[in-house]
Backbone as JSON Lines, residues from 0, in Angstrom:
{"i":0,"aa":"M","n":[48.64,81.97,1.3],"ca":[48.37,80.74,1.96],"c":[47.18,80.93,2.89]}
{"i":1,"aa":"E","n":[46.33,79.94,2.94],"ca":[45.12,80.0,3.74],"c":[45.41,79.51,5.15]}
{"i":2,"aa":"P","n":[44.81,80.14,6.15],"ca":[45.05,79.7,7.52],"c":[44.46,78.32,7.76]}
{"i":3,"aa":"A","n":[44.95,77.61,8.72],"ca":[44.49,76.27,9.06],"c":[43.03,76.31,9.45]}
{"i":4,"aa":"Q","n":[42.28,75.33,8.98],"ca":[40.84,75.24,9.22],"c":[40.54,74.03,10.11]}
{"i":5,"aa":"P","n":[39.44,74.09,10.85],"ca":[39.05,72.9,11.63],"c":[38.73,71.74,10.69]}
{"i":6,"aa":"A","n":[38.9,70.51,11.16],"ca":[38.75,69.31,10.34],"c":[37.31,69.1,9.87]}
{"i":7,"aa":"D","n":[36.31,69.55,10.62],"ca":[34.93,69.31,10.23],"c":[34.34,70.43,9.38]}
{"i":8,"aa":"R","n":[35.11,71.37,9.02],"ca":[34.62,72.47,8.22],"c":[34.63,72.1,6.75]}
{"i":9,"aa":"V","n":[33.57,72.45,6.04],"ca":[33.46,72.19,4.61],"c":[33.77,73.49,3.89]}
{"i":10,"aa":"P","n":[34.66,73.46,2.89],"ca":[34.96,74.68,2.15],"c":[33.68,75.25,1.55]}
{"i":11,"aa":"A","n":[33.62,76.53,1.42],"ca":[32.42,77.22,0.96],"c":[32.06,76.85,-0.47]}
{"i":12,"aa":"D","n":[33.04,76.51,-1.32],"ca":[32.74,76.22,-2.71],"c":[32.32,74.76,-2.93]}
{"i":13,"aa":"Q","n":[32.27,73.86,-1.92],"ca":[31.85,72.46,-2.06],"c":[30.62,72.21,-1.19]}
{"i":14,"aa":"P","n":[29.62,71.51,-1.74],"ca":[28.44,71.2,-0.93],"c":[28.78,70.13,0.11]}
{"i":15,"aa":"S","n":[28.02,70.11,1.18],"ca":[28.26,69.09,2.21],"c":[27.87,67.72,1.66]}
{"i":16,"aa":"T","n":[28.38,66.63,2.24],"ca":[28.09,65.28,1.75],"c":[26.62,64.94,1.89]}
{"i":17,"aa":"A","n":[25.94,65.48,2.89],"ca":[24.52,65.21,3.06],"c":[23.72,65.82,1.92]}
{"i":18,"aa":"E","n":[24.16,66.95,1.4],"ca":[23.45,67.6,0.3],"c":[23.89,67.04,-1.04]}
{"i":19,"aa":"A","n":[25.13,66.58,-1.17],"ca":[25.68,66.19,-2.46],"c":[25.24,64.8,-2.89]}
{"i":20,"aa":"A","n":[25.05,63.86,-2.02],"ca":[24.75,62.49,-2.42],"c":[23.29,62.17,-2.14]}
{"i":21,"aa":"P","n":[22.41,62.45,-3.08],"ca":[20.99,62.21,-2.85],"c":[20.61,60.74,-2.97]}
{"i":22,"aa":"G","n":[21.47,59.83,-3.42],"ca":[21.16,58.43,-3.7],"c":[20.86,57.58,-2.49]}
{"i":23,"aa":"R","n":[21.83,57.01,-1.92],"ca":[21.69,55.98,-0.91],"c":[21.07,56.46,0.39]}
{"i":24,"aa":"S","n":[21.46,57.59,0.87],"ca":[21.01,58.0,2.19],"c":[19.52,58.32,2.22]}
{"i":25,"aa":"E","n":[18.88,58.55,1.08],"ca":[17.46,58.88,1.07],"c":[16.57,57.65,0.97]}
{"i":26,"aa":"R","n":[17.1,56.47,0.73],"ca":[16.28,55.26,0.67],"c":[15.86,54.87,2.07]}
{"i":27,"aa":"R","n":[14.59,54.55,2.16],"ca":[14.04,54.22,3.47],"c":[13.66,52.73,3.5]}
{"i":28,"aa":"P","n":[13.48,52.17,4.69],"ca":[13.06,50.78,4.81],"c":[11.73,50.51,4.09]}
{"i":29,"aa":"R","n":[10.87,51.49,4.06],"ca":[9.59,51.32,3.37],"c":[9.81,51.05,1.89]}
{"i":30,"aa":"D","n":[10.79,51.73,1.28],"ca":[11.08,51.53,-0.14],"c":[11.55,50.09,-0.4]}
{"i":31,"aa":"M","n":[12.36,49.58,0.52],"ca":[12.81,48.2,0.37],"c":[11.65,47.22,0.5]}
{"i":32,"aa":"A","n":[10.76,47.48,1.44],"ca":[9.6,46.61,1.64],"c":[8.73,46.6,0.39]}
{"i":33,"aa":"V","n":[8.52,47.74,-0.22],"ca":[7.72,47.82,-1.45],"c":[8.4,47.03,-2.57]}
{"i":34,"aa":"S","n":[9.72,47.14,-2.68],"ca":[10.45,46.39,-3.71],"c":[10.3,44.89,-3.51]}
{"i":35,"aa":"L","n":[10.4,44.43,-2.27],"ca":[10.24,43.0,-1.99],"c":[8.81,42.55,-2.28]}
{"i":36,"aa":"L","n":[7.86,43.37,-1.95],"ca":[6.46,43.04,-2.19],"c":[6.21,42.88,-3.69]}
{"i":37,"aa":"V","n":[6.79,43.75,-4.49],"ca":[6.64,43.68,-5.94],"c":[7.19,42.35,-6.46]}
{"i":38,"aa":"L","n":[8.23,41.82,-5.84],"ca":[8.8,40.54,-6.25],"c":[8.02,39.35,-5.7]}
{"i":39,"aa":"L","n":[7.54,39.44,-4.48],"ca":[6.9,38.31,-3.83],"c":[5.47,38.06,-4.31]}
{"i":40,"aa":"V","n":[4.75,39.08,-4.71],"ca":[3.37,38.91,-5.14],"c":[3.29,37.98,-6.36]}
{"i":41,"aa":"P","n":[4.06,38.19,-7.44],"ca":[3.97,37.25,-8.58],"c":[4.39,35.83,-8.2]}
{"i":42,"aa":"I","n":[5.37,35.69,-7.33],"ca":[5.8,34.35,-6.92],"c":[4.67,33.65,-6.16]}
{"i":43,"aa":"A","n":[4.02,34.36,-5.26],"ca":[2.91,33.78,-4.5],"c":[1.75,33.4,-5.43]}
{"i":44,"aa":"L","n":[1.48,34.23,-6.42],"ca":[0.42,33.91,-7.38],"c":[0.75,32.67,-8.19]}
{"i":45,"aa":"L","n":[2.0,32.51,-8.6],"ca":[2.4,31.32,-9.35],"c":[2.27,30.06,-8.5]}
{"i":46,"aa":"I","n":[2.67,30.13,-7.26],"ca":[2.56,28.97,-6.37],"c":[1.09,28.61,-6.16]}
{"i":47,"aa":"A","n":[0.25,29.6,-5.91],"ca":[-1.18,29.36,-5.71],"c":[-1.81,28.75,-6.96]}
{"i":48,"aa":"F","n":[-1.45,29.26,-8.13],"ca":[-1.98,28.72,-9.38],"c":[-1.54,27.27,-9.57]}
{"i":49,"aa":"S","n":[-0.26,27.0,-9.29],"ca":[0.27,25.65,-9.45],"c":[-0.44,24.67,-8.54]}
{"i":50,"aa":"R","n":[-0.65,25.04,-7.3],"ca":[-1.29,24.13,-6.35],"c":[-2.79,24.03,-6.6]}
{"i":51,"aa":"G","n":[-3.41,25.14,-6.89],"ca":[-4.86,25.15,-7.03],"c":[-5.37,24.56,-8.33]}
{"i":52,"aa":"F","n":[-4.72,24.87,-9.43],"ca":[-5.24,24.47,-10.72],"c":[-4.45,23.35,-11.39]}
{"i":53,"aa":"L","n":[-3.19,23.22,-11.09],"ca":[-2.36,22.21,-11.75],"c":[-2.06,21.01,-10.85]}
{"i":54,"aa":"G","n":[-2.59,21.01,-9.63],"ca":[-2.35,19.89,-8.72],"c":[-0.9,19.8,-8.3]}
{"i":55,"aa":"G","n":[-0.27,20.9,-7.99],"ca":[1.15,20.95,-7.65],"c":[1.55,20.11,-6.46]}
{"i":56,"aa":"D","n":[0.64,19.87,-5.52],"ca":[0.96,19.05,-4.35],"c":[0.67,17.57,-4.57]}
{"i":57,"aa":"E","n":[-0.06,17.25,-5.61],"ca":[-0.43,15.86,-5.88],"c":[0.73,15.13,-6.56]}
{"i":58,"aa":"P","n":[1.02,13.91,-6.11],"ca":[2.06,13.13,-6.8],"c":[1.56,12.69,-8.16]}
{"i":59,"aa":"S","n":[2.47,12.55,-9.09],"ca":[2.06,12.07,-10.4],"c":[1.86,10.55,-10.31]}
{"i":60,"aa":"T","n":[0.77,10.1,-10.86],"ca":[0.42,8.68,-10.8],"c":[0.66,8.04,-12.16]}
{"i":61,"aa":"V","n":[0.84,6.72,-12.13],"ca":[1.04,5.96,-13.36],"c":[0.05,4.81,-13.41]}
{"i":62,"aa":"D","n":[-0.18,4.3,-14.59],"ca":[-1.02,3.12,-14.77],"c":[-0.1,1.9,-14.75]}
{"i":63,"aa":"P","n":[-0.23,1.02,-13.74],"ca":[0.68,-0.12,-13.66],"c":[0.3,-1.29,-14.57]}
{"i":64,"aa":"T","n":[-0.86,-1.23,-15.2],"ca":[-1.36,-2.35,-15.99],"c":[-0.37,-2.82,-17.06]}
{"i":65,"aa":"P","n":[0.23,-1.92,-17.87],"ca":[1.19,-2.41,-18.88],"c":[2.4,-3.12,-18.26]}
{"i":66,"aa":"T","n":[2.82,-2.67,-17.08],"ca":[3.97,-3.3,-16.43],"c":[3.6,-4.68,-15.92]}
{"i":67,"aa":"F","n":[2.42,-4.83,-15.33],"ca":[1.96,-6.15,-14.91],"c":[1.82,-7.08,-16.11]}
{"i":68,"aa":"E","n":[1.29,-6.56,-17.23],"ca":[1.14,-7.38,-18.44],"c":[2.51,-7.8,-18.99]}
{"i":69,"aa":"Q","n":[3.47,-6.89,-18.96],"ca":[4.83,-7.22,-19.42],"c":[5.41,-8.35,-18.56]}
{"i":70,"aa":"A","n":[5.24,-8.27,-17.25],"ca":[5.75,-9.31,-16.36],"c":[5.03,-10.64,-16.59]}
{"i":71,"aa":"R","n":[3.73,-10.59,-16.81],"ca":[2.97,-11.82,-17.08],"c":[3.41,-12.46,-18.39]}
{"i":72,"aa":"S","n":[3.6,-11.63,-19.43],"ca":[3.97,-12.18,-20.74],"c":[5.38,-12.77,-20.72]}
{"i":73,"aa":"A","n":[6.26,-12.3,-19.83],"ca":[7.6,-12.87,-19.72],"c":[7.55,-14.26,-19.08]}
{"i":74,"aa":"A","n":[6.51,-14.53,-18.3],"ca":[6.28,-15.83,-17.67],"c":[7.48,-16.32,-16.86]}
{"i":75,"aa":"A","n":[8.19,-15.41,-16.21],"ca":[9.33,-15.79,-15.38],"c":[8.87,-16.3,-14.01]}
{"i":76,"aa":"F","n":[7.72,-15.84,-13.55],"ca":[7.15,-16.24,-12.27],"c":[5.67,-15.87,-12.28]}
{"i":77,"aa":"P","n":[4.86,-16.47,-11.39],"ca":[3.45,-16.08,-11.33],"c":[3.32,-14.63,-10.84]}
{"i":78,"aa":"V","n":[2.58,-13.83,-11.57],"ca":[2.42,-12.41,-11.24],"c":[1.01,-12.19,-10.71]}
{"i":79,"aa":"T","n":[0.93,-11.53,-9.56],"ca":[-0.36,-11.22,-8.97],"c":[-0.51,-9.71,-8.87]}
{"i":80,"aa":"E","n":[-1.59,-9.2,-9.45],"ca":[-1.9,-7.78,-9.35],"c":[-2.8,-7.57,-8.14]}
{"i":81,"aa":"P","n":[-2.55,-6.54,-7.33],"ca":[-3.4,-6.32,-6.15],"c":[-4.86,-6.16,-6.54]}
{"i":82,"aa":"A","n":[-5.73,-6.81,-5.79],"ca":[-7.16,-6.74,-6.06],"c":[-7.89,-6.38,-4.77]}
{"i":83,"aa":"G","n":[-8.89,-5.54,-4.91],"ca":[-9.74,-5.2,-3.77],"c":[-9.2,-4.13,-2.85]}
{"i":84,"aa":"L","n":[-8.21,-3.35,-3.32],"ca":[-7.73,-2.25,-2.48],"c":[-8.78,-1.15,-2.42]}
{"i":85,"aa":"P","n":[-9.02,-0.56,-1.26],"ca":[-10.01,0.52,-1.17],"c":[-9.51,1.79,-1.87]}
{"i":86,"aa":"D","n":[-10.41,2.74,-2.01],"ca":[-10.05,4.02,-2.64],"c":[-8.93,4.7,-1.87]}
{"i":87,"aa":"G","n":[-8.14,5.48,-2.57],"ca":[-7.09,6.26,-1.94],"c":[-5.69,5.76,-2.22]}
{"i":88,"aa":"W","n":[-5.54,4.54,-2.71],"ca":[-4.23,4.01,-3.07],"c":[-3.83,4.6,-4.42]}
{"i":89,"aa":"K","n":[-2.6,5.09,-4.53],"ca":[-2.12,5.69,-5.78],"c":[-0.84,5.0,-6.22]}
{"i":90,"aa":"T","n":[-0.81,4.58,-7.47],"ca":[0.39,3.96,-8.03],"c":[1.27,5.07,-8.55]}
{"i":91,"aa":"V","n":[2.51,5.15,-8.05],"ca":[3.41,6.23,-8.44],"c":[4.59,5.75,-9.27]}
{"i":92,"aa":"R","n":[4.79,4.42,-9.33],"ca":[5.9,3.91,-10.11],"c":[5.67,2.43,-10.39]}
{"i":93,"aa":"A","n":[6.07,1.99,-11.58],"ca":[5.96,0.57,-11.93],"c":[7.07,0.22,-12.91]}
{"i":94,"aa":"T","n":[7.88,-0.78,-12.54],"ca":[8.97,-1.23,-13.43],"c":[9.07,-2.75,-13.4]}
{"i":95,"aa":"Y","n":[9.5,-3.3,-14.52],"ca":[9.8,-4.73,-14.63],"c":[11.18,-4.83,-15.27]}
{"i":96,"aa":"R","n":[12.08,-5.55,-14.6],"ca":[13.46,-5.68,-15.1],"c":[13.91,-7.13,-15.01]}
{"i":97,"aa":"T","n":[14.7,-7.51,-15.98],"ca":[15.32,-8.83,-15.95],"c":[16.82,-8.66,-15.81]}
{"i":98,"aa":"T","n":[17.43,-9.57,-15.06],"ca":[18.88,-9.59,-14.9],"c":[19.34,-11.03,-15.06]}
{"i":99,"aa":"E","n":[20.62,-11.27,-14.94],"ca":[21.1,-12.64,-15.05],"c":[20.63,-13.49,-13.87]}
{"i":100,"aa":"D","n":[20.29,-12.87,-12.73],"ca":[19.79,-13.6,-11.57],"c":[18.32,-13.98,-11.69]}
{"i":101,"aa":"G","n":[17.56,-13.22,-12.46],"ca":[16.12,-13.45,-12.59],"c":[15.41,-12.17,-12.99]}
{"i":102,"aa":"A","n":[14.13,-12.11,-12.72],"ca":[13.31,-10.95,-13.09],"c":[12.64,-10.39,-11.84]}
{"i":103,"aa":"T","n":[12.41,-9.07,-11.87],"ca":[11.8,-8.4,-10.72],"c":[10.78,-7.38,-11.18]}
{"i":104,"aa":"L","n":[9.61,-7.44,-10.57],"ca":[8.54,-6.47,-10.79],"c":[8.44,-5.62,-9.54]}
{"i":105,"aa":"R","n":[8.55,-4.3,-9.7],"ca":[8.45,-3.36,-8.57],"c":[7.35,-2.35,-8.88]}
{"i":106,"aa":"V","n":[6.43,-2.21,-7.94],"ca":[5.36,-1.23,-8.09],"c":[5.31,-0.41,-6.81]}
{"i":107,"aa":"G","n":[5.46,0.92,-6.95],"ca":[5.43,1.82,-5.8],"c":[4.06,2.44,-5.63]}
{"i":108,"aa":"Y","n":[3.63,2.54,-4.4],"ca":[2.31,3.09,-4.07],"c":[2.42,4.16,-3.01]}
{"i":109,"aa":"L","n":[1.44,5.06,-3.02],"ca":[1.18,5.94,-1.89],"c":[-0.1,5.43,-1.27]}
{"i":110,"aa":"T","n":[-0.06,5.22,0.03],"ca":[-1.23,4.7,0.74],"c":[-2.25,5.82,0.93]}
{"i":111,"aa":"P","n":[-3.47,5.48,1.35],"ca":[-4.45,6.54,1.61],"c":[-3.97,7.56,2.64]}
{"i":112,"aa":"E","n":[-3.07,7.15,3.54],"ca":[-2.52,8.08,4.53],"c":[-1.33,8.86,4.0]}
{"i":113,"aa":"G","n":[-0.94,8.62,2.74],"ca":[0.16,9.36,2.13],"c":[1.53,8.79,2.41]}
{"i":114,"aa":"R","n":[1.61,7.56,2.84],"ca":[2.91,6.93,3.12],"c":[3.33,6.08,1.94]}
{"i":115,"aa":"G","n":[4.64,5.82,1.85],"ca":[5.18,5.05,0.74],"c":[5.18,3.55,1.02]}
{"i":116,"aa":"L","n":[4.9,2.79,-0.03],"ca":[4.88,1.34,0.07],"c":[5.29,0.78,-1.28]}
{"i":117,"aa":"Q","n":[6.06,-0.29,-1.28],"ca":[6.49,-0.9,-2.54],"c":[6.13,-2.38,-2.53]}
{"i":118,"aa":"L","n":[5.58,-2.83,-3.65],"ca":[5.27,-4.24,-3.86],"c":[6.34,-4.79,-4.8]}
{"i":119,"aa":"V","n":[7.04,-5.83,-4.36],"ca":[8.09,-6.45,-5.16],"c":[7.72,-7.9,-5.36]}
{"i":120,"aa":"Q","n":[7.76,-8.36,-6.62],"ca":[7.56,-9.77,-6.94],"c":[8.74,-10.18,-7.8]}
{"i":121,"aa":"S","n":[9.37,-11.32,-7.47],"ca":[10.6,-11.67,-8.16],"c":[10.88,-13.17,-8.08]}
{"i":122,"aa":"N","n":[11.65,-13.64,-9.06],"ca":[12.15,-15.01,-9.0],"c":[13.66,-15.03,-8.73]}
{"i":123,"aa":"V","n":[14.22,-13.89,-8.36],"ca":[15.61,-13.83,-7.93],"c":[15.7,-14.63,-6.62]}
{"i":124,"aa":"P","n":[16.72,-15.46,-6.45],"ca":[16.81,-16.24,-5.21],"c":[16.71,-15.33,-3.97]}
{"i":125,"aa":"P","n":[15.93,-15.76,-2.97],"ca":[15.71,-14.92,-1.78],"c":[16.99,-14.48,-1.08]}
{"i":126,"aa":"E","n":[18.02,-15.32,-1.09],"ca":[19.26,-14.95,-0.42],"c":[19.95,-13.77,-1.09]}
{"i":127,"aa":"R","n":[19.6,-13.48,-2.35],"ca":[20.12,-12.29,-3.03],"c":[19.1,-11.15,-3.03]}
{"i":128,"aa":"L","n":[17.83,-11.51,-3.16],"ca":[16.78,-10.5,-3.25],"c":[16.55,-9.76,-1.93]}
{"i":129,"aa":"L","n":[16.44,-10.49,-0.84],"ca":[16.12,-9.85,0.45],"c":[17.18,-8.85,0.89]}
{"i":130,"aa":"P","n":[18.48,-9.15,0.81],"ca":[19.46,-8.12,1.19],"c":[19.41,-6.89,0.27]}
{"i":131,"aa":"T","n":[19.04,-7.09,-0.99],"ca":[18.93,-5.96,-1.92],"c":[17.74,-5.08,-1.57]}
{"i":132,"aa":"E","n":[16.61,-5.69,-1.31],"ca":[15.37,-4.94,-1.07],"c":[15.25,-4.42,0.36]}
{"i":133,"aa":"L","n":[15.77,-5.19,1.32],"ca":[15.61,-4.82,2.73],"c":[16.91,-4.37,3.37]}
{"i":134,"aa":"T","n":[17.98,-4.3,2.63],"ca":[19.35,-4.05,3.06],"c":[19.85,-5.24,3.88]}
{"i":135,"aa":"G","n":[21.12,-5.26,4.15],"ca":[21.71,-6.34,4.92],"c":[21.21,-6.37,6.35]}
{"i":136,"aa":"E","n":[20.57,-5.3,6.78],"ca":[20.06,-5.21,8.15],"c":[18.66,-5.81,8.31]}
{"i":137,"aa":"G","n":[18.03,-6.19,7.2],"ca":[16.7,-6.77,7.27],"c":[16.73,-8.13,7.95]}
{"i":138,"aa":"R","n":[15.96,-8.28,9.01],"ca":[15.94,-9.52,9.79],"c":[14.5,-10.0,9.97]}
{"i":139,"aa":"P","n":[14.3,-11.34,9.94],"ca":[12.95,-11.86,10.19],"c":[12.5,-11.55,11.61]}
{"i":140,"aa":"Q","n":[11.23,-11.22,11.74],"ca":[10.66,-10.88,13.05],"c":[9.53,-11.83,13.45]}
{"i":141,"aa":"G","n":[9.32,-12.87,12.68],"ca":[8.27,-13.83,13.02],"c":[7.18,-13.87,11.98]}
{"i":142,"aa":"Q","n":[6.22,-14.75,12.23],"ca":[5.1,-15.01,11.33],"c":[4.09,-13.88,11.37]}
{"i":143,"aa":"A","n":[3.47,-13.6,10.22],"ca":[2.37,-12.64,10.13],"c":[1.13,-13.41,9.71]}
{"i":144,"aa":"D","n":[0.1,-13.37,10.51],"ca":[-1.13,-14.12,10.23],"c":[-2.04,-13.31,9.32]}
{"i":145,"aa":"L","n":[-2.02,-13.67,8.03],"ca":[-2.93,-13.05,7.08],"c":[-2.94,-13.87,5.81]}
{"i":146,"aa":"G","n":[-4.05,-13.83,5.12],"ca":[-4.17,-14.52,3.85],"c":[-3.9,-16.01,3.97]}
{"i":147,"aa":"S","n":[-3.69,-16.63,2.81],"ca":[-3.48,-18.07,2.78],"c":[-2.0,-18.44,2.8]}
{"i":148,"aa":"G","n":[-1.11,-17.5,2.51],"ca":[0.31,-17.79,2.47],"c":[0.97,-17.63,3.83]}
{"i":149,"aa":"A","n":[2.21,-18.1,3.91],"ca":[2.99,-18.0,5.15],"c":[3.86,-16.74,5.09]}
{"i":150,"aa":"W","n":[3.26,-15.61,5.38],"ca":[3.96,-14.34,5.36],"c":[4.84,-14.2,6.59]}
{"i":151,"aa":"Q","n":[6.02,-13.61,6.4],"ca":[6.96,-13.35,7.49],"c":[7.14,-11.85,7.63]}
{"i":152,"aa":"R","n":[7.28,-11.39,8.87],"ca":[7.6,-9.98,9.12],"c":[9.12,-9.82,9.07]}
{"i":153,"aa":"Y","n":[9.57,-8.71,8.5],"ca":[10.99,-8.38,8.44],"c":[11.17,-6.92,8.8]}
{"i":154,"aa":"T","n":[12.33,-6.59,9.31],"ca":[12.7,-5.19,9.43],"c":[13.24,-4.76,8.07]}
{"i":155,"aa":"G","n":[13.18,-3.46,7.82],"ca":[13.67,-2.94,6.55],"c":[14.64,-1.81,6.78]}
{"i":156,"aa":"R","n":[14.77,-0.95,5.78],"ca":[15.65,0.22,5.88],"c":[15.05,1.22,6.87]}
{"i":157,"aa":"G","n":[15.88,1.79,7.71],"ca":[15.43,2.85,8.62],"c":[14.18,2.47,9.38]}
{"i":158,"aa":"N","n":[13.09,3.2,9.15],"ca":[11.84,2.95,9.86],"c":[10.87,2.09,9.06]}
{"i":159,"aa":"E","n":[11.35,1.44,8.01],"ca":[10.47,0.61,7.19],"c":[10.28,-0.77,7.8]}
{"i":160,"aa":"Q","n":[9.12,-1.32,7.52],"ca":[8.79,-2.7,7.87],"c":[8.44,-3.43,6.58]}
{"i":161,"aa":"A","n":[8.53,-4.77,6.63],"ca":[8.24,-5.55,5.43],"c":[7.48,-6.81,5.79]}
{"i":162,"aa":"L","n":[6.67,-7.24,4.84],"ca":[6.03,-8.54,4.89],"c":[6.57,-9.3,3.69]}
{"i":163,"aa":"V","n":[7.02,-10.53,3.92],"ca":[7.67,-11.31,2.87],"c":[6.97,-12.66,2.75]}
{"i":164,"aa":"L","n":[6.66,-13.04,1.51],"ca":[6.07,-14.33,1.21],"c":[7.06,-15.09,0.35]}
{"i":165,"aa":"L","n":[7.58,-16.19,0.89],"ca":[8.53,-17.02,0.15],"c":[7.78,-18.21,-0.44]}
{"i":166,"aa":"E","n":[7.75,-18.28,-1.77],"ca":[7.12,-19.38,-2.48],"c":[8.18,-20.05,-3.35]}
{"i":167,"aa":"P","n":[7.95,-21.27,-3.79],"ca":[8.96,-21.95,-4.61],"c":[9.3,-21.22,-5.92]}
{"i":168,"aa":"E","n":[8.32,-20.59,-6.55],"ca":[8.55,-19.96,-7.85],"c":[8.8,-18.46,-7.78]}
{"i":169,"aa":"R","n":[8.52,-17.85,-6.65],"ca":[8.68,-16.4,-6.53],"c":[8.76,-15.99,-5.06]}
{"i":170,"aa":"T","n":[9.23,-14.75,-4.88],"ca":[9.22,-14.09,-3.57],"c":[8.41,-12.82,-3.72]}
{"i":171,"aa":"V","n":[7.52,-12.57,-2.76],"ca":[6.72,-11.35,-2.76],"c":[7.12,-10.55,-1.52]}
{"i":172,"aa":"I","n":[7.42,-9.26,-1.73],"ca":[7.79,-8.39,-0.62],"c":[6.88,-7.16,-0.65]}
{"i":173,"aa":"V","n":[6.31,-6.84,0.49],"ca":[5.56,-5.6,0.67],"c":[6.36,-4.82,1.71]}
{"i":174,"aa":"V","n":[6.96,-3.7,1.29],"ca":[7.88,-2.97,2.17],"c":[7.61,-1.47,2.1]}
{"i":175,"aa":"G","n":[7.78,-0.79,3.22],"ca":[7.62,0.66,3.22],"c":[7.47,1.21,4.62]}
{"i":176,"aa":"D","n":[7.29,2.52,4.68],"ca":[7.1,3.17,5.98],"c":[5.61,3.31,6.31]}
{"i":177,"aa":"A","n":[4.78,2.56,5.58],"ca":[3.34,2.57,5.82],"c":[3.03,1.92,7.16]}
{"i":178,"aa":"R","n":[1.84,2.19,7.66],"ca":[1.4,1.58,8.92],"c":[1.16,0.08,8.7]}
{"i":179,"aa":"D","n":[1.17,-0.65,9.79],"ca":[1.01,-2.1,9.73],"c":[-0.28,-2.51,9.02]}
{"i":180,"aa":"N","n":[-1.39,-1.8,9.29],"ca":[-2.66,-2.17,8.66],"c":[-2.59,-1.99,7.14]}
{"i":181,"aa":"E","n":[-1.83,-0.99,6.65],"ca":[-1.7,-0.78,5.21],"c":[-0.79,-1.84,4.58]}
{"i":182,"aa":"L","n":[0.27,-2.24,5.28],"ca":[1.11,-3.33,4.79],"c":[0.27,-4.61,4.66]}
{"i":183,"aa":"R","n":[-0.54,-4.89,5.67],"ca":[-1.37,-6.09,5.66],"c":[-2.44,-6.01,4.57]}
{"i":184,"aa":"E","n":[-2.97,-4.83,4.34],"ca":[-3.97,-4.63,3.3],"c":[-3.38,-4.98,1.93]}
{"i":185,"aa":"M","n":[-2.16,-4.49,1.65],"ca":[-1.52,-4.78,0.37],"c":[-1.18,-6.26,0.27]}
{"i":186,"aa":"A","n":[-0.62,-6.83,1.34],"ca":[-0.26,-8.26,1.3],"c":[-1.51,-9.11,1.05]}
{"i":187,"aa":"S","n":[-2.62,-8.79,1.67],"ca":[-3.86,-9.53,1.46],"c":[-4.36,-9.37,0.02]}
{"i":188,"aa":"A","n":[-4.13,-8.2,-0.56],"ca":[-4.6,-7.92,-1.92],"c":[-3.81,-8.7,-2.97]}
{"i":189,"aa":"V","n":[-2.59,-9.13,-2.66],"ca":[-1.8,-9.89,-3.65],"c":[-1.72,-11.37,-3.29]}
{"i":190,"aa":"D","n":[-2.24,-11.76,-2.13],"ca":[-2.16,-13.16,-1.69],"c":[-3.18,-14.01,-2.41]}
């Protein structure tokens, strides 16, 4: 029988744990940094390529002309396409839909300042259209002096504002988080 040994003593025939396990304890923070760098460099190159050459930050634009033509050919209401907008306006969405209540043309824009704005033209009765487009919280805020029509200011969703033109055959809404001058610019372009 062998005499009792101290607890920290390693038997002579077994190597110490520091010598036996060369794997984990020898990895240094520098090795981890190199591994991360090897992963991050290709990712950074892909992002740079996407933004620089493929326009990764640019919104995709659409041609609204076919949608305006579709709305005109349906002859549900007079359709006005914006005219005279300065450079920098981008059309990002255009749809024309009919329902049992009427027809609605919606065209989404990005303003030159990069804010969202939507042009809505419809023959849906205003008492149904306005709560749908401006939410039930949309309230008239008074007259807006522009163009030849009697435009009204309305509150919209969240921080959005709206200009609304009520005509006998259609309702025109310009709504978005765009600045007041951009809302007025669009309203003047369709008036």
